C-alpha positions in Angstrom: -0.3 12.0 11.7 0.6 8.5 10.5 2.4 7.2 7.5 0.9 3.9 6.3 3.0 1.9 3.9 1.5 -1.2 2.3 3.0 -3.8 0.0 0.2 -5.6 -1.8 -0.4 -7.8 -4.8 -0.5 -5.9 -8.1 -3.7 -7.7 -8.9 -5.4 -6.2 -5.8 -4.4 -2.6 -6.5 -7.6 -1.5 -8.2 -9.7 -2.9 -5.3 -7.4 -1.3 -2.7 -7.5 2.1 -4.5 -11.4 1.9 -4.7 -11.6 1.0 -1.0 -9.3 3.9 -0.1 -11.4 6.4 -2.1 -14.6 5.1 -0.5 -13.3 5.9 3.0 -12.0 9.4 2.0 -8.3 8.7 1.3 -7.9 10.5 -2.0 -4.2 11.0 -2.2 -1.4 8.5 -2.0 1.8 7.5 -3.9 2.6 4.1 -5.2 5.4 2.2 -6.9 5.9 -1.1 -8.6 8.5 -3.0 -6.6 10.1 -6.4 -6.6 10.9 -8.3 -3.4 11.7 -11.6 -1.7 9.3 -13.4 0.5 7.8 -16.8 1.5 5.6 -17.0 -1.6 7.1 -18.8 -4.5 6.0 -17.8 -8.0 6.5 -20.0 -11.0 7.2 -19.0 -14.6 6.8 -21.1 -17.7 9.2 -20.6 -20.6 9.0 -22.9 -23.6 7.0 -25.4 -21.7 9.5 -25.6 -18.8 8.4 -24.3 -15.4 10.9 -22.2 -13.5 10.5 -21.1 -9.8 11.7 -17.8 -8.6 11.6 -16.0 -5.2 11.4 -12.6 -6.9 7.9 -11.4 -6.3 6.2 -8.4 -8.2 4.2 -6.2 -5.8 2.8 -2.6 -5.5 4.1 -0.4 -2.7 1.7 2.3 -1.4 2.7 5.3 0.8 -0.2 7.1 2.5 0.0 9.9 5.1 -3.2 10.4 7.1 -4.4 12.3 10.2 -4.5 10.1 13.3 -8.3 9.7 13.1 -8.0 8.1 9.7 -5.4 5.6 10.6 -7.7 2.6 11.5 -10.2 3.4 8.7 -7.3 3.3 6.2 -5.8 0.1 7.6 -9.2 -1.6 7.6 -9.8 -0.6 4.0 -6.5 -2.0 2.8 -6.9 -5.2 4.8 -10.3 -6.0 3.5 -9.5 -5.1 -0.1 -6.1 -6.7 -0.4 -6.7 -10.0 1.3 -7.0 -13.3 -0.6 -6.2 -15.5 2.3 -3.1 -16.9 0.6 0.6 -16.5 1.4 1.9 -13.4 -0.2 -1.0 -11.0 0.4 1.5 -8.4 1.7 2.3 -6.3 4.7 1.3 -2.9 6.2 3.7 -0.7 8.2 2.6 2.3 10.3 5.0 5.0 11.5 4.5 8.4 13.1 5.0 11.6 11.1 6.3 14.6 13.0 5.3 17.4 10.7 3.8 18.0 7.2 4.2 21.2 5.1 2.3 22.3 2.0 4.9 23.6 -0.4 2.6 26.0 -2.3 1.4 27.9 0.8 4.0 27.0 3.4 1.2 26.0 5.9 2.0 23.1 8.2 0.2 20.5 10.2 -2.7 18.1 9.7 -4.8 20.5 7.7 -2.3 20.2 4.8 -3.6 16.7 4.2 -7.1 17.8 3.3 
C-alpha cells in the first residue's frame, strides 16, 4: 500500500477531486494549509500592492493499494498542472498496514 500526499493549488481542487473519482479513488482526506515556496503572491490593500511568500494551498492525503499508485499520481498530475511555478508537489511513501476500525480486518481489502 502507498500513501500519496499532494500539495496543490486551491483553485485546482475541484478538478483533482473529479479526476480522482473518475479513476476510482473515492476516499481521501484534505486540509487547507499555508506554506512557503518559490511562488510569490501579491495582495492589494487600499490600492497598494503587498508581496508575501505565504501561499494558500490544499493538502491531500490518499492511501491506495499498490496497483492504484501510478493511476492516482497521473490523475493528480494531469488535473493539478497549470505549467506555472507553484503547481505543488506529490510525495509517496510506503504504508506497512491498514486496519478497519469497525470490523478489525486488516490489509489492502480495507481500502475498498
